[in-house]
GULUM-693275 format. One line per field, with one value per residue: residue number from 1; y, x, z of N, C-alpha, C, O in turn. Coordinates in steps of 0.02 Angstrom, whole numbers, plus 50000, padded with zeros to 5 digits. Atoms other than C-alpha are relative to their C-alpha. Layout:
BEGIN
nr (NUM/...)
nv (Y/...)
nu (X/...)
nw (Z/...)
cav (Y/...)
cau (X/...)
caw (Z/...)
cv (Y/...)
cu (X/...)
cw (Z/...)
ov (Y/...)
ou (X/...)
ow (Z/...)
//
This chain:
BEGIN
nr (1/2/3/4/5/6/7/8/9/10/11/12/13/14/15/16/17/18/19/20/21/22/23/24/25/26/27/28/29/30/31/32/33/34/35/36/37/38/39/40/41/42/43/44/45/46/47/48/49/50/51/52/53/54/55/56/57/58/59/60/61/62/63/64/65/66/67/68/69/70/71/72/73/74/75/76/77/78/79/80/81/82/83/84/85/86/87/88/89/90/91/92/93/94/95/96/97/98/99/100/101/102/103/104/105/106/107/108/109/110/111/112/113/114/115/116/117/118/119/120/121/122/123/124/125/126/127/128/129/130/131/132/133/134/135/136)
nv (50067/50054/50061/50007/50025/50031/50065/50039/50069/50053/50021/50010/49946/49962/50026/50007/49909/49973/50030/49942/49942/49985/50002/49948/49937/49962/49940/49999/49904/49993/50096/50002/50079/50034/49956/49963/49964/50030/50079/50017/50014/50031/50045/50041/49968/50001/49963/49910/50000/49991/49917/49971/50004/49942/49945/49962/49955/50027/49964/49967/50062/50049/50088/49975/50051/50016/50059/50012/50068/50048/50030/49942/49994/50046/49993/49976/50007/49929/49942/50014/49959/50012/49928/49997/49958/49997/50040/50036/50001/49976/50055/50012/50034/49975/50036/50054/50006/50022/50063/50055/50036/49994/50044/49980/50014/49952/49987/49967/49993/49988/49998/49941/49927/49987/50050/50041/49996/50082/50024/49999/49963/49975/50049/49947/50034/49925/49979/49947/49996/49931/50023/49946/49979/49947/49936/49995)
nu (50040/49975/50030/49995/50013/50062/50017/50054/49969/50045/50005/49955/49952/49955/49899/49932/49993/49974/49935/49977/49969/49937/49942/49969/49998/50086/50041/50085/50050/50113/50026/50040/50083/50074/50024/49981/50026/50066/49978/49997/50059/50000/49971/50023/49978/49914/49935/49997/49946/49967/49976/50041/49918/49899/49951/49932/49921/49952/49972/50048/50045/50047/50033/50080/50034/50025/50003/50054/50043/49991/50053/49949/49910/49931/49925/49969/50015/49996/49979/49966/49989/49937/49969/49952/49934/49927/49931/49987/50025/50083/50058/49952/50058/50050/50014/50002/50071/50050/50024/50059/50061/50039/49992/49962/50013/49979/49984/49960/49901/49975/49995/49966/50038/49987/49927/50029/50053/50032/50076/50028/50091/49989/50043/50085/50012/50002/49963/49986/49921/49932/49943/49941/49975/49946/50013/49986)
nw (50009/49959/49980/49920/50018/49954/49980/49968/49935/49975/49924/49956/50046/49926/49982/50072/49990/49986/50041/50061/49947/49969/50051/50068/49974/50034/49965/50029/50001/49944/50000/49975/49994/50012/49917/49993/50045/50059/50003/49945/49984/50050/49989/49967/49942/49983/50049/49995/49951/50065/50048/50078/50062/49941/50004/50033/50031/49990/50034/50059/50044/49951/50008/49964/50033/49964/50010/50057/49975/50025/50074/50049/49992/50066/49995/50046/50053/50057/49999/49943/49988/49961/49933/50044/49961/50023/49977/49989/49907/50004/50036/49963/49932/50026/50046/49930/49972/50028/49996/49924/50021/50029/50069/50066/50055/50037/49944/50038/50043/50052/50080/50028/49983/49886/49896/49966/50026/49952/50011/49941/49962/49915/49943/50031/50069/50067/50012/49955/50040/49972/50071/49992/50133/50070/50042/50078)
cav (50791/50686/50499/50421/50253/50166/50022/49892/49779/49616/49681/49747/49930/50029/49900/49898/50119/50123/49995/50080/50261/50175/50100/50204/50359/50447/50553/50476/50642/50552/50341/50379/50208/50160/50215/50361/50415/50378/50211/50153/50082/50010/49870/49728/49762/49692/49801/49993/49973/49954/50112/50182/50268/50327/50423/50438/50560/50523/50678/50751/50594/50492/50311/50317/50135/50071/49911/49807/49701/49537/49490/49649/49610/49533/49491/49606/49565/49655/49793/49802/49971/50032/50158/50241/50306/50380/50304/50128/50125/50189/50044/49924/49949/50007/49811/49718/49800/49770/49598/49555/49424/49455/49352/49383/49387/49451/49465/49623/49677/49756/49767/49841/49981/49982/50002/49908/49837/49677/49629/49616/49580/49625/49529/49637/49554/49732/49712/49802/49863/49962/50016/50156/50193/50214/50362/50430)
cau (49825/49882/49854/49841/49818/49670/49681/49557/49574/49480/49461/49624/49646/49689/49819/49887/49897/49941/50098/50114/50159/50267/50363/50376/50377/50192/50090/49895/49783/49600/49548/49379/49221/49085/49003/48933/48902/48749/48867/48821/48657/48755/48875/48849/48829/49003/49082/49026/49192/49259/49364/49278/49427/49626/49731/49904/50038/50203/50285/50187/50099/49956/49900/49703/49615/49492/49412/49298/49150/49162/49047/49163/49338/49461/49619/49756/49780/49881/49968/50105/50105/50306/50395/50531/50711/50851/50994/51017/50984/50793/50754/50857/50759/50598/50583/50625/50468/50377/50399/50381/50268/50253/50276/50474/50430/50591/50725/50819/50978/51056/50986/51030/50917/50954/51081/50922/50761/50655/50464/50336/50176/50161/50061/49900/49906/49976/50095/50234/50420/50560/50655/50815/50876/51038/51115/51103)
caw (49311/49472/49484/49656/49675/49773/49850/49910/50064/50141/50325/50344/50277/50454/50497/50293/50331/50442/50394/50259/50369/50471/50324/50194/50309/50250/50355/50357/50315/50380/50405/50396/50437/50386/50568/50562/50386/50253/50220/50363/50335/50155/50236/50324/50530/50564/50432/50525/50604/50443/50295/50192/50151/50218/50133/50143/50106/50057/50010/49843/49795/49894/49913/49958/49976/50081/50111/50001/50069/50064/49893/49830/49865/49724/49770/49719/49545/49368/49448/49569/49692/49673/49766/49679/49803/49764/49878/49885/50105/50076/49933/50038/50228/50105/50043/50211/50293/50162/50157/50359/50308/50166/49976/49888/49742/49669/49804/49804/49692/49559/49378/49239/49268/49468/49616/49692/49624/49719/49706/49847/49912/50055/50235/50164/49961/49873/49772/49791/49658/49740/49634/49665/49434/49380/49370/49201)
cv (49953/49929/49953/49883/49975/49927/49940/49946/49956/50027/50057/50063/50046/49981/50021/50102/50006/49953/50041/50093/49990/49976/50037/50093/50079/50028/49984/50076/49934/49924/50031/49914/50030/50061/50076/50035/49966/49930/49937/49944/49972/49932/49974/50025/50004/50025/50056/50001/50017/50058/49970/50032/50015/50029/50018/49991/49998/50056/50046/49967/49964/49951/50024/49924/50013/49909/49971/49956/49949/49986/50077/50018/49963/50031/50037/49966/50061/50053/49967/50095/50012/50059/50012/50042/50030/49979/49915/49981/50002/49932/49959/49970/50005/49931/49969/50022/49995/49931/49971/49984/49982/49938/50040/49985/49997/50035/50087/50021/50012/49967/50042/50062/50039/49979/49939/50008/49908/49979/49973/49969/49965/49978/50012/49954/50048/49962/50025/50002/50050/50013/50049/49990/50014/50045/49990/50002)
cu (50054/49953/50017/49997/49976/50013/49963/50012/49951/49984/50061/50068/50052/50029/50026/50017/50039/50105/50035/50029/50035/50083/50027/50013/49956/49989/49928/49969/49946/50004/49928/49965/49948/49943/49977/49976/49975/50046/50016/49976/50000/50058/49985/50028/50073/50069/49998/50063/50053/50050/50005/50022/50051/50022/50059/50067/50060/50026/49951/49953/49993/49969/49940/49980/49958/49945/49907/49966/50028/49984/50049/50083/50023/50049/50024/50001/50066/50031/50040/49998/50082/50012/50073/50070/50039/50053/49976/49964/49918/49990/50027/49956/49901/49961/50015/49931/49953/49993/49992/49947/49965/50007/50063/49985/50086/50071/50050/50073/49988/49979/50050/49983/50002/50027/49925/49930/49972/49902/49994/49935/49996/49925/49935/49995/50027/50066/50042/50093/50039/50058/50065/50040/50075/49999/50020/50050)
cw (50061/50003/50039/49986/50051/49989/50034/50010/50032/50076/49998/49985/50059/50020/49921/50044/50016/50026/49990/50058/50049/49935/49955/50015/49970/50093/49991/50030/50030/49997/50028/49967/49965/50054/49981/49964/49966/49992/50021/49972/49896/50008/50064/50076/50033/49979/50016/50005/49943/49961/49973/49955/50008/49932/50030/49995/50011/49941/49955/49996/50091/49988/50058/50008/50067/50016/50000/50022/49994/49919/49955/49953/49939/50052/49938/49920/49940/50036/50061/50025/49986/49999/49945/50086/49957/50036/50014/50096/49984/49959/50055/50082/49980/49967/50063/50030/49972/49989/50064/49975/49959/49921/49976/49941/49940/50037/49949/49992/49938/49939/49941/50009/50063/50028/50012/49973/50029/49983/50067/50025/50049/50064/49974/49921/49955/50017/49985/49926/50035/49975/50028/49914/50068/49997/49933/49960)
ov (49928/49925/49927/49855/49978/49890/49933/49900/49986/49981/50100/50066/50059/50014/50056/50108/50026/49972/50075/50087/50037/49996/50049/50138/50136/50026/50020/50112/49937/49903/50047/49881/50085/50117/50110/50081/49909/49884/49891/49897/49966/49904/50004/50052/50049/50018/50092/50043/50060/50100/49917/50030/50074/50031/50078/49948/50001/50050/50087/49995/49957/49946/50057/49898/50059/49867/49988/49901/49951/49979/50086/50049/49921/50084/50038/49937/50120/50100/49918/50135/49968/50107/49971/50083/50015/49974/49907/49952/49947/49893/49993/49915/49990/49938/49941/49978/49991/49909/49923/50022/49949/49880/50096/49926/49977/50095/50102/50016/49990/49913/50079/50108/50095/49921/49884/50063/49854/49975/49948/50006/49909/49989/49965/49911/50044/49943/50074/49951/50110/49980/50031/49940/50043/50077/49949/50005)
ou (50108/49892/50071/50003/50010/50012/49989/50035/49899/49965/50042/50129/50112/50074/50076/50051/50091/50152/50079/50078/50061/50141/50085/50027/49974/50019/49896/49972/49932/50046/49919/49973/49928/49920/50023/49940/49995/50016/50053/50013/49951/50072/49967/50082/50104/50128/50036/50080/50097/50064/50029/50018/50048/49975/50065/50110/50080/50025/49915/49899/50025/49932/49939/50003/49967/49957/49853/49993/50081/50031/50054/50112/49985/50058/50005/49948/50077/50009/50027/50002/50114/49981/50101/50051/50044/50098/49922/49911/49890/49952/50025/49934/49857/49911/49962/49888/49899/49937/49954/49902/49913/49999/50050/49993/50081/50081/50066/50123/49943/50002/50099/50023/49987/50040/49933/49903/50001/49889/50037/49889/50006/49866/49895/49952/50013/50094/50015/50122/50027/50109/50067/50067/50086/49951/50056/50041)
ow (50043/50013/50026/49932/50102/49940/50089/49976/50044/50111/50039/49982/50060/50046/49919/50096/49990/50060/50015/50095/50080/49928/49940/49976/49953/50147/49953/50080/50090/49958/50087/49916/49948/50048/49957/49984/49959/50020/50004/49959/49860/49955/50114/50086/50060/49994/49984/49964/49940/50004/49950/49894/50023/49891/50045/49992/50069/49880/49983/49992/50143/49939/50110/49957/50108/49972/50025/50026/49964/49879/49894/49908/49915/50082/49880/49907/49952/50002/50095/49978/50014/49976/49908/50128/49897/49995/50043/50107/49984/49987/50107/50101/50021/49934/50076/50031/50002/49977/50075/49958/49958/49940/49952/49925/49882/50026/49892/50027/49902/49921/49944/50014/50082/50047/49985/49964/50027/49924/50103/50042/50073/50049/49971/49929/49895/50068/49960/49908/50037/49964/50087/49890/50121/49974/49904/49900)
//
């Protein structure tokens, strides 16, 4: 079994996934827009260029997303996308990038379980937790 986060955006999915590709070091596997697909008839005319499905590979993991039409979009709440890294420098770098034009909800710092842990809501409204655990 594989469990993959699927993020919904308010029209900025493509911009977000390009940002995540750079920030997280992943590779965009594909971005499919509504235009040219059967779903083009199901979205507003000005929404045809928006993302129907996006996929970003991050090692053995996948992050997926789409643009939710205005009547279906809901501000993200009740979850965080969690990034686990092995090196404190990677945690610092990723946290700093996700925090650009975002809102830091817990500065990255040492905790009783982690060498580095921090929480941020990025500029696209997605909440993140960045963690680099202490050795067991």
